[in-house]
N, C-alpha and C positions, 0 to 999 in steps of 0.2 A: 534668326535660329527655328526653326519651329520643330520640335518632336511630336512624338505618338503618344494619344493615352489613351487611347478604346477605339473597336472598330464592333458597334450596336449590331444587332441581331438582322434588323435591314440592313446590312452593309454601308453605315454611318460611320464613317471612321472620325476621332474626335481625336484632332490634336491640338498645340498650344505653342505661345512665343516663351522663346526666355523672358528670363523679367526686367521691363523696363521703366526707365521716368520720364512720366508725360507729362507737362505742365504741375514738376514736383514730386505726380503723386507717382505711384508704384504702383503701378501695369502690366493686364497678361494677353492677353487675344486669346481666343478660341474660338476654335474652328471646325466647323461643320459640313461632311462632302461627303458625299450617298453619288454614287455613277446612274446612271441611266440611258436609256435606248440612242439618246441626244449629246448625250457629256454626259454630265453636273449637277445636281444638286448641292445650295452651298449657300452659309450662312457666316459669318463672323459676327463673337461680340466683345465686347471692353470688357474685362472687369476689374475696380471693383465695378464699376456702377452699370457694367449690367446693362448698356445699350450696345441696338444692333448697328454694328457698320454696314455688311452688306447681308441681300439674303434675295435668294432668289430660287423661285420653284421649289420651297418649305410652304409648308397652310400651315397658316394662323396658329389653327392648334396643336402645330406641331412644333411648334421656335417654342408653345409655352409651354412644351414638355423641356427640350431644350435646355427652354428657362429654369425649369425649377428645379435640372437635377442641375445642373450652374448652381444653385444655390444650394445647392446638399456635398456639389466638388470643389466649388472655387478655393476652400485653405488646403484643400491638396493641391490646386493647379494652382497654386503660387509659392507651394515648400517645392513640388517638382523646377519650376520656372528658373525657381533658387539653388535649386540645386542637377540646373542643366539636364531634363530630365527623370521620367522612373529610371533606374540603375538598376537592370534583373539580372542576376550573375550567371 
């Protein structure tokens, strides 16, 4: 299951997985996707290892910005993943 997290000013949508256990470790996958004229740019990172699983269309500088974003938001992403996404009343 994937849950919405936020949409950036350039229309990049950030979504995250539910909390998963992979190789005995709690993991969350975070997906970045931005519409383009030909489809989408996309990237996916696995936390807590910050391992990029997929990357199409984003520059090295953009990926570096996403990684910094993830370092600042990982604690929230794990919290929301464990609770079934952000609960907005």
